[in-house]
C-alpha positions as CSV (number, residue, x, y, z in Angstrom):
1,M,12.9,-167.0,-41.5
2,A,10.7,-164.0,-42.2
3,T,12.7,-161.0,-43.4
4,W,10.8,-158.6,-41.2
5,R,12.5,-159.9,-38.1
6,S,15.8,-158.3,-39.0
7,W,14.0,-154.9,-39.3
8,L,12.1,-155.6,-36.0
9,W,15.4,-156.0,-34.2
10,L,17.0,-152.9,-35.8
11,T,13.9,-150.9,-34.7
12,A,14.0,-152.3,-31.2
13,L,17.7,-151.6,-30.8
14,G,17.3,-148.0,-31.9
15,A,14.5,-147.6,-29.4
16,L,16.5,-149.0,-26.6
17,A,19.4,-146.8,-27.4
18,C,17.5,-143.5,-27.4
19,G,14.0,-144.2,-26.2
20,G,12.1,-143.5,-23.0
21,V,12.6,-144.6,-19.4
22,Q,13.6,-148.3,-18.9
23,A,15.1,-150.7,-16.5
24,Q,18.3,-152.4,-17.4
25,L,16.8,-155.9,-18.3
26,L,18.9,-158.3,-20.4
27,A,15.8,-159.7,-22.1
28,D,15.3,-156.3,-23.8
29,Y,18.5,-156.9,-25.8
30,F,17.7,-160.4,-27.1
31,P,17.7,-160.4,-30.9
32,E,14.6,-161.7,-32.7
33,G,15.4,-164.3,-35.3
34,V,18.0,-166.3,-33.4
35,P,16.8,-169.7,-31.9
36,G,16.7,-169.5,-28.2
37,Y,16.4,-165.7,-28.1
38,G,13.2,-164.8,-30.1
39,T,10.9,-163.8,-27.3
40,A,8.4,-161.4,-28.8
41,P,5.0,-163.1,-29.4
42,G,2.6,-162.2,-32.2
43,V,2.8,-160.2,-35.4
44,T,1.6,-156.6,-35.5
45,V,0.9,-154.1,-38.2
46,A,4.4,-152.7,-37.7
47,S,6.2,-156.1,-37.8
48,R,4.3,-158.2,-40.3
49,A,5.9,-159.3,-43.6
50,R,5.4,-157.0,-46.6
51,P,7.0,-158.8,-49.6
52,D,6.9,-155.6,-51.7
53,Y,8.8,-153.6,-49.1
54,D,10.8,-156.1,-47.1
55,P,14.6,-156.5,-47.8
56,P,14.9,-159.8,-49.7
57,G,18.2,-160.9,-48.1
58,I,21.2,-162.4,-49.7
59,R,21.2,-166.1,-50.2
60,M,24.4,-168.1,-49.7
61,D,23.8,-171.8,-50.2
62,S,21.2,-172.8,-47.6
63,F,21.5,-169.6,-45.5
64,V,19.9,-166.2,-45.9
65,L,21.8,-163.1,-44.8
66,H,20.1,-159.9,-43.8
67,P,22.6,-157.0,-43.5
68,G,21.4,-153.6,-42.5
69,I,22.3,-150.3,-41.1
70,D,20.5,-147.5,-39.3
71,E,21.8,-143.9,-39.3
72,S,20.0,-141.5,-37.0
73,L,20.2,-137.8,-36.2
74,G,18.3,-136.2,-33.4
75,Y,18.3,-134.2,-30.2
76,D,18.2,-135.3,-26.5
77,S,16.9,-132.5,-24.3
78,N,18.2,-133.9,-21.0
79,L,21.2,-136.1,-21.4
80,F,22.0,-136.4,-17.6
81,G,18.5,-136.8,-16.3
82,G,18.5,-133.9,-13.8
83,A,16.9,-130.5,-13.2
84,G,18.4,-128.1,-15.8
85,A,20.7,-130.7,-17.2
86,P,22.1,-130.0,-20.7
87,G,20.9,-131.4,-23.9
88,S,22.8,-132.6,-26.9
89,W,22.6,-133.4,-30.6
90,V,23.1,-137.1,-31.1
91,I,24.2,-139.2,-34.1
92,G,23.5,-142.9,-34.0
93,T,25.0,-145.6,-36.2
94,R,23.7,-149.2,-35.9
95,P,24.9,-151.8,-38.4
96,S,23.7,-155.4,-38.1
97,L,23.8,-158.8,-39.7
98,L,21.2,-161.5,-39.2
99,V,21.9,-164.9,-40.7
100,N,19.3,-167.7,-40.8
101,S,19.4,-171.2,-42.2
102,D,16.8,-172.2,-44.8
103,W,16.5,-175.9,-43.8
104,S,13.3,-177.9,-43.9
105,R,13.8,-179.4,-40.4
106,D,16.5,-178.0,-38.1
107,S,17.5,-174.3,-37.8
108,L,20.5,-172.2,-37.1
109,G,20.7,-168.5,-36.7
110,G,23.3,-165.9,-35.8
111,Y,23.3,-162.1,-35.2
112,F,25.9,-159.4,-34.8
113,G,24.9,-155.8,-34.1
114,L,26.7,-152.6,-33.2
115,D,25.1,-149.5,-31.6
116,D,27.3,-146.4,-31.6
117,E,25.8,-143.2,-30.1
118,R,27.8,-139.9,-30.5
119,Y,26.6,-137.0,-28.4
120,L,28.0,-133.9,-30.1
121,N,27.6,-131.4,-27.3
122,Q,28.6,-133.9,-24.5
123,P,31.2,-136.2,-26.1
124,A,32.1,-137.9,-22.8
125,Q,28.6,-139.4,-22.8
126,S,29.1,-141.2,-26.1
127,F,29.2,-145.0,-26.1
128,T,29.3,-148.1,-28.3
129,N,27.4,-151.3,-27.6
130,W,27.7,-154.5,-29.5
131,T,25.9,-157.9,-29.4
132,A,26.7,-161.3,-30.9
133,S,24.6,-164.4,-30.6
134,L,24.3,-167.8,-32.1
135,G,21.5,-170.4,-31.7
136,G,20.2,-173.5,-33.2
137,T,17.4,-176.0,-32.9
138,V,17.7,-179.8,-33.6
139,A,14.7,-182.0,-34.2
140,V,14.8,-185.2,-32.2
141,G,11.9,-187.2,-33.5
142,R,8.8,-185.1,-32.5
143,D,10.9,-183.3,-29.9
144,A,13.3,-180.3,-30.2
145,L,16.5,-179.3,-28.6
146,T,17.5,-175.6,-28.6
147,I,21.0,-174.3,-27.7
148,S,22.1,-170.7,-27.8
149,V,24.9,-168.5,-26.7
150,A,25.4,-164.7,-26.7
151,H,27.7,-161.9,-25.7
152,F,26.4,-158.4,-24.8
153,S,28.7,-155.4,-24.4
154,L,26.5,-152.7,-23.1
155,H,26.3,-149.4,-21.1
156,Q,23.9,-148.3,-18.4
157,A,22.9,-144.6,-18.7
158,R,22.1,-142.6,-15.6
159,T,18.6,-141.9,-17.0
160,D,17.7,-145.7,-16.7
161,L,15.4,-146.8,-13.9
162,D,17.6,-148.0,-11.0
163,A,20.7,-146.3,-12.4
164,L,23.4,-144.6,-10.4
165,P,24.0,-140.8,-11.0
166,T,27.3,-141.6,-12.7
167,D,29.4,-139.1,-14.7
168,T,29.4,-141.3,-17.8
169,P,27.5,-144.4,-18.8
170,V,28.6,-147.5,-16.9
171,A,30.1,-150.2,-19.2
172,Y,29.3,-153.8,-18.5
173,R,29.3,-157.2,-20.2
174,V,27.1,-160.2,-20.1
175,E,27.9,-163.7,-21.2
176,D,24.8,-165.8,-21.7
177,A,24.2,-169.4,-22.6
178,R,21.0,-171.4,-22.5
179,A,19.5,-174.7,-23.5
180,S,16.0,-176.2,-23.6
181,Y,14.4,-179.4,-24.7
182,R,10.7,-179.7,-25.7
183,A,9.3,-183.2,-25.3
184,N,5.9,-183.7,-27.0
185,F,3.3,-186.2,-25.7
186,G,0.4,-185.6,-28.0
187,R,-1.5,-182.5,-26.7
188,L,0.9,-182.3,-23.7
189,S,4.5,-181.0,-24.0
190,I,7.1,-180.5,-21.3
191,S,10.1,-178.2,-21.8
192,P,12.9,-178.2,-19.3
193,G,15.5,-175.5,-19.7
194,V,18.6,-174.0,-18.1
195,A,20.2,-170.6,-18.6
196,F,23.5,-169.1,-17.3
197,S,24.3,-165.3,-17.3
198,A,27.5,-163.8,-16.1
199,Y,27.4,-160.0,-15.5
200,R,30.7,-158.0,-15.2
201,Y,30.8,-154.2,-14.6
202,D,33.6,-151.7,-15.1
203,A,34.5,-149.0,-12.6
204,T,33.0,-145.5,-13.0
205,T,32.9,-142.1,-11.3
206,I,30.1,-140.3,-9.4
207,F,30.6,-136.5,-9.1
208,G,34.3,-137.1,-10.0
209,V,34.8,-139.7,-7.3
210,P,36.1,-143.1,-8.5
211,T,33.4,-145.6,-7.7
212,P,34.1,-149.4,-8.3
213,Q,31.2,-151.4,-9.6
214,S,32.6,-154.9,-9.0
215,Y,30.1,-155.4,-6.2
216,R,27.5,-155.8,-9.0
217,N,29.4,-158.7,-10.7
218,R,27.3,-161.8,-10.5
219,D,26.5,-165.2,-12.0
220,V,22.9,-166.0,-12.5
221,V,21.7,-169.6,-13.1
222,Q,18.0,-170.2,-14.0
223,A,16.4,-173.6,-14.3
224,E,12.8,-173.9,-15.4
225,V,10.2,-176.3,-16.6
226,T,7.4,-175.2,-18.9
227,T,4.4,-177.5,-19.3
228,R,1.9,-176.8,-22.1
229,Y,-1.5,-178.5,-22.7
230,E,-3.1,-177.9,-26.1
231,L,-6.7,-176.9,-25.5
232,S,-7.3,-176.4,-29.2
233,P,-5.0,-175.6,-32.2
234,D,-2.7,-172.7,-31.3
235,R,-4.4,-172.4,-27.8
236,N,-2.5,-173.7,-24.7
237,A,-2.7,-173.8,-21.0
238,L,0.7,-173.1,-19.4
239,L,2.5,-173.9,-16.1
240,V,6.0,-172.5,-15.6
241,T,8.2,-173.2,-12.6
242,R,11.6,-171.6,-12.1
243,V,14.5,-171.6,-9.7
244,L,16.9,-168.6,-10.0
245,N,20.3,-168.5,-8.2
246,S,22.2,-165.2,-8.0
247,H,25.8,-165.5,-6.8
248,Y,27.8,-162.3,-6.4
249,V,31.4,-163.0,-7.1
250,A,33.1,-159.9,-5.6
251,P,31.1,-158.9,-2.4
252,Q,31.9,-155.6,-0.7
253,A,34.2,-155.9,2.3
254,G,32.3,-155.8,5.6
255,Q,28.9,-156.0,3.9
256,P,26.5,-159.0,3.9
257,T,26.4,-161.0,0.7
258,R,23.6,-160.3,-1.7
259,N,23.4,-163.9,-2.9
260,S,19.9,-165.2,-3.2
261,I,17.7,-168.0,-4.5
262,G,14.3,-167.3,-6.1
263,Y,11.4,-169.7,-6.6
264,Q,8.7,-168.8,-9.2
265,V,5.4,-170.5,-10.2
266,L,3.3,-169.0,-13.0
267,L,0.0,-170.2,-14.5
268,G,-1.4,-168.9,-17.8
269,L,-3.0,-169.2,-21.2
270,S,-1.8,-168.5,-24.7
271,D,-3.5,-167.9,-28.0
272,D,-1.2,-167.8,-31.0
273,S,-3.9,-168.1,-33.6
274,D,-4.3,-165.5,-36.3
275,G,-7.5,-164.1,-34.9
276,V,-8.7,-160.7,-33.7
277,W,-7.3,-161.4,-30.2
278,R,-3.9,-163.0,-29.4
279,Y,-2.4,-163.3,-26.0
280,R,0.1,-164.9,-23.8
281,V,-0.6,-164.3,-20.1
282,L,1.3,-165.7,-17.1
283,V,0.6,-164.7,-13.5
284,G,2.2,-166.2,-10.4
285,W,4.3,-165.7,-7.3
286,E,8.0,-165.4,-6.5
287,D,9.7,-166.1,-3.2
288,R,13.3,-164.8,-3.1
289,V,15.4,-166.0,-0.1
290,F,18.7,-164.2,0.6
291,Q,21.7,-166.0,2.0
292,A,22.6,-163.2,4.5
293,S,20.4,-163.0,7.6
294,A,20.6,-159.2,7.4
295,Y,18.2,-159.4,4.4
296,K,14.8,-160.9,5.0
297,S,13.1,-162.9,2.3
298,H,10.9,-161.2,-0.2
299,Q,7.6,-162.4,-1.8
300,A,5.7,-160.7,-4.6
301,P,3.2,-161.4,-7.3
302,I,4.8,-161.6,-10.7
303,A,3.5,-161.5,-14.3
304,E,4.5,-161.8,-17.9
305,A,1.7,-160.8,-20.2
306,A,1.2,-159.7,-23.8
307,L,-2.1,-159.0,-25.5
308,I,-2.6,-158.1,-29.2
309,W,-5.9,-156.8,-30.5
310,A,-6.5,-156.4,-34.2
311,P,-9.7,-154.5,-34.6
312,S,-9.0,-154.3,-38.4
313,A,-6.4,-155.3,-40.9
314,M,-5.0,-151.8,-40.7
315,T,-4.6,-151.4,-36.9
316,T,-3.2,-153.4,-34.0
317,V,-3.2,-152.6,-30.3
318,T,-0.5,-154.3,-28.2
319,A,-0.5,-154.3,-24.4
320,R,2.4,-155.7,-22.3
321,L,2.8,-156.1,-18.6
322,T,5.8,-157.2,-16.6
323,R,6.2,-157.7,-12.9
324,S,9.3,-159.3,-11.5
325,I,12.0,-159.1,-8.7
326,E,15.3,-157.8,-10.0
327,D,18.9,-157.3,-8.7
328,A,19.6,-153.7,-7.8
329,A,22.5,-151.4,-8.9
330,Q,22.5,-149.6,-5.5
331,E,25.1,-150.4,-2.8
332,G,23.5,-152.1,0.2
333,V,20.2,-152.6,-1.7
334,V,19.6,-156.3,-2.6
335,G,16.9,-155.8,-5.2
336,Y,13.7,-154.2,-6.3
337,T,10.2,-155.2,-7.4
338,Y,9.9,-154.0,-11.0
339,T,6.5,-153.3,-12.6
340,A,6.1,-152.1,-16.2
341,A,3.1,-151.6,-18.5
342,R,3.1,-150.5,-22.1
343,L,0.4,-149.8,-24.7
344,V,1.3,-149.5,-28.4
345,V,-1.0,-148.6,-31.3
346,D,0.2,-149.3,-34.8
347,H,-1.8,-148.1,-37.8
348,E,-1.1,-148.6,-41.5
349,L,-1.9,-145.3,-43.1
350,W,-0.9,-146.6,-46.5
351,R,0.7,-149.8,-47.6
352,N,4.2,-148.3,-47.1
353,V,3.5,-145.8,-44.3
354,V,2.9,-147.0,-40.7
355,L,2.1,-144.7,-37.7
356,Q,2.8,-145.7,-34.1
357,G,1.9,-144.2,-30.7
358,Y,2.7,-145.6,-27.3
359,A,2.4,-144.9,-23.6
360,G,4.2,-146.7,-20.8
361,V,4.7,-146.6,-17.0
362,Q,7.4,-148.2,-14.9
363,Q,8.1,-148.5,-11.2
364,A,10.9,-149.9,-9.1
365,N,10.1,-150.6,-5.4
366,F,13.4,-151.1,-3.7
367,L,13.6,-153.8,-1.0
368,Q,14.7,-153.2,2.6
369,G,13.1,-149.8,2.8
370,G,14.9,-148.3,-0.2
371,G,12.0,-146.2,-1.5
372,T,10.7,-146.1,-5.1
373,S,11.6,-144.8,-8.6
374,N,8.8,-144.1,-11.1
375,G,8.8,-143.4,-14.8
376,V,6.2,-142.4,-17.4
377,S,6.9,-142.3,-21.1
378,L,4.9,-141.2,-24.2
379,G,5.9,-141.2,-27.8
380,G,5.1,-141.8,-31.4
381,G,6.5,-142.0,-34.9
382,V,6.0,-142.6,-38.5
383,T,7.9,-145.1,-40.8
384,W,8.0,-144.7,-44.6
385,R,9.1,-147.7,-46.6
386,V,10.5,-146.0,-49.6
387,N,11.3,-149.4,-51.3
388,R,12.6,-152.8,-50.3
389,N,16.0,-151.4,-49.3
390,V,15.3,-148.0,-47.9
391,R,13.1,-146.8,-45.0
392,V,12.8,-143.4,-43.3
393,A,11.5,-143.0,-39.7
394,A,10.8,-140.0,-37.5
395,T,10.2,-140.6,-33.8
396,Y,9.6,-138.6,-30.6
397,D,9.8,-139.8,-27.0
398,F,8.9,-138.0,-23.8
399,T,10.0,-139.2,-20.4
400,D,9.0,-138.1,-16.9
401,Q,11.0,-139.8,-14.1
402,H,10.9,-139.4,-10.3
403,G,13.7,-140.7,-8.2
404,S,13.5,-141.9,-4.7
405,N,14.3,-139.5,-1.8
406,S,15.5,-142.5,0.3
407,P,19.0,-141.9,1.8
408,T,19.8,-145.5,0.9
409,V,19.2,-145.2,-2.8
410,Q,21.2,-142.9,-5.2
411,T,19.3,-142.0,-8.4
412,S,19.5,-139.2,-10.9
413,G,16.5,-137.5,-9.2
414,N,13.4,-136.0,-10.9
415,F,13.6,-135.0,-14.5
416,T,11.7,-134.7,-17.8
417,R,13.3,-135.6,-21.2
418,N,12.5,-135.2,-24.8
419,I,14.1,-137.1,-27.7
420,G,13.5,-136.5,-31.3
421,L,15.1,-138.7,-34.0
422,L,15.2,-138.9,-37.8
423,T,16.4,-142.3,-38.9
424,L,17.5,-143.7,-42.3
425,R,17.5,-147.5,-42.6
426,L,19.2,-149.4,-45.4
427,G,18.8,-153.2,-45.7
428,M,19.4,-155.9,-48.2
């Protein structure tokens, strides 16, 4: 397994902990390098292997271990996401361990990571996340079976899109298990798969008032079939069909259940060749039907797209688009249509110095007349690879978010936020 993946995950985790506006999507926390959870397509200037500067890892028999730790110091200008809200200095500590097999045929990978954020001026806002995952792939003739499990112990900040205006971050846990089988028939392959995710939320307070969050507890089962047809080497036509069942295990007394079934169909193309253009584009439609008659069914176009343009060996431009229907945090709101677009430019100034700039937009359109919430983010940074074991990065993120004025949706309101971080990364 390429050693850059451990650093890619460390970088992503740091960005998620302290970066711009985001929705609380489980896929954002999937660790690269673990079979069943590696979802980021394509290699960019920032993520590609650099043997002279990548941590070599520690070999133990037929496994390679990639331990690492990030230590960050920075300032968050608007910790609560409100007009005139206070800022705080923040210290982040993120140790991790990625383990991969070095077998010629099958594969096994595991990951453990900790994300501790200490807000010096607002200690009550401090939190600790941790993630553990294990996955493996077994070759069955020309076919492949992949099984993976993960635990996520996370917190939702009030500055997230679709977040409640809580006094402290909301703690929650996710247990995730998934399996898929890829059957190859020459140029045609069919991959059925199933995934189960159990979400459990702790109680919180809003303006000092105890507020239970058990109404958000749910079990989600997703079954899908992905059909690929090879048009040419590394170029495929794709058809994805999914059924998603959301079952809320602790519904609010006197309120209609938020249980639902969603049906998705997506068509697309992928190009994973090492050319100037690489892409994976899926567009389609979802029909979500709610069990309670009080909630009418919802239909919306959906998309999962990533496009990488490499105009030179020194620069890559990555565009990503996501559109989906998500479960909402708000009481009495069954969900929202989530749309996000992001553009990232990576440029290699020198062999060991990489610059990055990005811009992103996000929007949540709440169902059943719940209004909207919008976010715009801009940022950039520079990473200096001192040697194979040491990196230094400086990043800046700006966020502008506008909450809905709908009486049925509680959000943090309108705010701007600036975050600057200096990060030291050590890896082996």
